[in-house]
DORO-50650 format. One record per residue (C-alpha): x, y, z. Coordinates in steps of 0.001 Angstrom, whole numbers. Layout:
DORO-50650
X|Y|Z
...
end
This chain:
DORO-50650
8497|-2779|11259
6580|-3037|7985
5912|235|6166
3072|456|3650
2552|3572|1566
127|4443|-1206
2111|6102|-3981
1180|7639|-7314
3617|7190|-10173
2509|8985|-13289
-1205|8305|-13566
-1042|4984|-11717
-1531|4150|-8030
545|1550|-6181
1129|147|-2736
4770|307|-1726
5798|-2111|1030
9187|-1983|2721
10657|-3783|5691
14188|-3818|7038
15505|-7372|7220
18998|-8687|7841
21386|-6986|5441
18929|-5511|2932
15328|-4314|2860
12378|-6338|1597
10610|-4255|-1073
7397|-4713|-3048
5643|-2286|-5380
2143|-3605|-6062
-105|-2321|-8809
-3585|-3324|-9909
-2344|-6116|-12212
1034|-7164|-10856
4045|-6298|-8751
7766|-5655|-8621
9618|-7537|-5898
13157|-7540|-4584
15439|-10552|-4643
14281|-11753|-1216
11093|-13108|-2785
10694|-16177|-4982
10027|-15667|-8666
9485|-19413|-8987
6635|-19322|-6460
5100|-16283|-8185
5175|-18273|-11442
3512|-21307|-9836
771|-19055|-8448
161|-17442|-11833
1158|-13941|-10734
2322|-11081|-12924
5619|-10530|-11147
8885|-8767|-11854
12077|-9286|-9844
14825|-6726|-9352
17962|-6961|-7264
20270|-4533|-5507
17483|-2141|-4487
17261|-274|-1199
14312|2097|-1576
11547|3172|-3965
13820|5366|-6088
16358|2599|-6644
13536|131|-7353
12128|2414|-10066
15605|2855|-11548
16438|-847|-11428
16708|-3180|-14388
14374|-6190|-14491
16330|-9353|-13652
13473|-11870|-13800
9837|-12125|-14868
6951|-14546|-14786
5201|-15819|-17898
2310|-13407|-17311
4692|-10447|-17129
6339|-11591|-20359
2928|-11761|-22051
2485|-8056|-21278
5675|-7243|-23174
7929|-6892|-20138
11415|-8297|-20611
14559|-8966|-18640
16764|-5896|-18995
13873|-3414|-19103
14073|-500|-16705
11262|-676|-14121
10249|2941|-14698
9622|2158|-18383
7234|-756|-17731
5449|531|-14638
2204|1226|-16512
1743|-2527|-17125
1330|-3158|-13421
end
């Protein structure tokens, strides 16, 4: 089952999508300008499509996603000042 929630983080609104898959959940936090995705999704495809995308790994829910460290970014995310090693909660306003 796919769960979609509208969440407010600080002053920003997001769609949070979660779905239980094999051994880990599929997670996406989508903002107006970009999104954070779990390791199930392809950063390479996001780059080819010109998306502002951030990848994190080892997440199981929204709290762990917000506390995660960025493990990969697209060129558009980099242009916003987001870098590998940043904590998601510190760059959330860019999305």
